[in-house]
C-alpha positions as MATLAB code, in Angstrom:
seq = 'MEENNNSIGNKRPTELFDDSDFTPFKVPYVKLPYENYTIIGETAEIDRIVNTFGILNLSVDDVMSTLSKETVNYVVVGTADGEGCIANALKVAIDKLPIETENTSKLLFNIWMSKNSQSPMAEIKLMIDYIESIPSNIDICWGCAYDESLSGEQVKVSLIAASK';
ca = [
      -7.169    7.375   -9.129;
      -6.393    9.086  -12.267;
      -2.796    8.821  -13.499;
      -1.391   12.179  -14.476;
       1.951   13.204  -16.141;
       3.501   13.711  -12.803;
       2.433   10.244  -11.483;
       4.797    7.350  -11.285;
       2.058    4.832  -11.825;
       1.844    1.230  -10.899;
       4.327   -0.143  -13.394;
       6.822    2.650  -13.718;
       8.878    2.390  -10.353;
      10.689   -0.653  -11.721;
      11.604    1.292  -14.832;
      12.639    4.417  -12.917;
      14.431    3.013   -9.869;
      16.822    0.223   -8.898;
      17.580   -1.329   -5.465;
      20.161    1.466   -4.719;
      17.347    4.030   -4.824;
      15.693    2.882   -1.797;
      16.455    5.908    0.500;
      13.569    7.182    2.564;
      12.898   10.964    3.258;
      11.029   12.917    6.009;
       7.403   14.019    6.120;
       5.659   16.057    8.858;
       3.309   14.213   11.285;
      -0.301   14.490   10.298;
      -3.531   13.169   12.175;
      -6.294   12.472    9.799;
      -9.926   13.464   10.569;
     -11.859   10.145   10.570;
     -15.131   11.161   12.159;
     -16.985   11.593    8.734;
     -15.897    8.092    7.583;
     -17.041    4.484    8.466;
     -13.773    2.622    8.923;
     -13.534   -1.020   10.096;
      -9.989   -1.896   11.106;
      -7.094   -0.090   12.693;
      -7.130    3.716   11.787;
      -3.527    3.644   13.409;
      -2.326    1.873   10.175;
      -3.615    4.809    8.048;
      -1.823    7.361   10.342;
       1.389    5.267   10.104;
       1.241    5.143    6.330;
       1.050    8.943    5.931;
       3.599    9.661    8.863;
       6.333    7.193    7.895;
       9.576    8.425    6.113;
       9.087    6.212    3.124;
      10.724    5.193   -0.138;
       7.494    5.812   -2.272;
       5.332    7.878   -0.022;
       1.611    7.822    0.103;
       0.243   11.266    0.786;
      -2.675   12.443    2.982;
      -4.444   13.376   -0.459;
      -3.874    9.744   -1.542;
      -5.491    8.348    1.598;
      -8.231   10.981    1.545;
      -9.183   10.208   -2.053;
      -9.240    6.536   -1.279;
     -11.577    6.731    1.649;
     -15.171    6.976    0.975;
     -17.760    9.014    3.104;
     -20.716    7.172    1.512;
     -19.619    3.554    1.903;
     -17.639    1.314    4.394;
     -13.908    1.378    4.410;
     -11.662   -1.358    5.560;
      -8.078   -1.479    6.941;
      -6.361   -4.838    7.095;
      -2.771   -6.065    7.215;
      -0.984   -9.057    5.559;
       2.261  -10.374    6.147;
       4.662  -12.887    4.429;
       8.329  -13.730    3.932;
      10.545  -15.413    1.368;
      10.260  -15.316   -2.408;
       7.287  -13.460   -3.664;
       6.657  -11.940   -0.190;
       5.190   -8.605   -1.221;
       2.705  -10.138   -3.621;
       2.000  -12.855   -1.022;
       1.444  -10.217    1.800;
      -0.974   -8.312   -0.447;
      -2.825  -11.451   -1.172;
      -3.113  -12.281    2.541;
      -4.346   -8.651    3.124;
      -6.841   -8.755    0.335;
      -8.060  -12.199    1.656;
      -8.678  -10.694    5.089;
     -11.183   -8.134    3.614;
     -14.726   -8.962    4.648;
     -15.966   -8.210    1.052;
     -14.947   -9.499   -2.317;
     -12.349   -7.456   -4.293;
     -14.986   -6.922   -7.073;
     -17.036   -5.021   -4.404;
     -14.298   -2.317   -3.757;
     -13.833    0.771   -5.727;
     -10.435    1.830   -4.420;
      -7.431   -0.010   -2.862;
      -4.399    1.766   -1.261;
      -1.654   -0.143    0.351;
       1.730    0.308    1.844;
       4.457   -2.260    1.704;
       6.629   -2.396    4.740;
       9.930   -4.045    4.393;
      13.278   -4.592    6.117;
      16.231   -2.419    5.271;
      17.973   -5.802    4.786;
      15.720   -6.801    2.060;
      17.946   -8.357   -0.701;
      16.009   -7.472   -4.026;
      13.083   -5.198   -3.364;
      12.640   -4.276   -7.053;
      12.397   -7.958   -8.042;
       9.800   -8.437   -5.420;
       7.948   -5.306   -6.531;
       7.849   -6.649  -10.022;
       6.028   -9.884   -8.755;
       3.730   -7.623   -6.862;
       2.898   -5.626  -10.026;
       2.188   -8.788  -11.852;
      -0.398   -9.749   -8.963;
      -1.861   -6.244   -9.303;
      -2.595   -6.834  -12.920;
      -4.899   -9.696  -11.875;
      -7.093   -7.303   -9.948;
     -10.125   -5.993  -11.883;
      -9.076   -2.959  -13.880;
     -12.056   -0.807  -12.714;
     -10.595   -0.710   -9.110;
      -8.355    2.378   -8.547;
      -4.985    1.190   -6.959;
      -2.391    3.327   -5.231;
       0.568    2.032   -3.330;
       3.668    3.019   -1.591;
       6.748    1.508    0.230;
       8.591    2.147    3.422;
      11.034    0.581    5.826;
       9.977   -1.070    8.988;
      12.668   -1.570   11.623;
      10.747   -4.350   13.308;
      10.948   -6.687   10.219;
      14.019   -8.530    9.420;
      15.328  -10.364    6.257;
      12.785  -10.917    3.660;
       9.768  -10.258    5.973;
       7.072   -7.980    4.534;
       3.972   -6.397    5.860;
       1.312   -4.733    3.776;
      -1.229   -2.253    5.283;
      -4.310   -2.026    2.933;
      -7.125    0.361    2.851;
     -10.201   -0.652    0.853;
     -13.314    1.528    0.040;
     -16.344   -0.492   -0.736;
     -18.647    0.257   -3.687;
];
């Protein structure tokens, strides 16, 4: 996904926001049309991503530009807690993909965290370091939202991957 002048980009959230900026806002409910896509995994996770009142929202356009009509798409979830939890949950999700990362063209993921998370920006910085280890020819888009079912430093990552 091309970064434009209006885009925050993968590195900039830590430059633009601090932990006090994590206030979600409302988006209207949307049901996406999946009939023209081959998706392996839970499409409910995709609906949840675009219909959650997030901190850094992923839009319907983000999701639709990630999904491929020509190839197989995968939806997986990773969880972790403790130090490095966001990066670790992302690693767990990527490890669940039935294809190697090099065989993906696009990755979109949403970070779900507890409202009681102590230092989300420090965790996001660790996640960004991990993202930099992913091949640079893979388009990456990500967002972040609260999940009331999580507590403390628990994190969940919902990942959508389009194969090449």
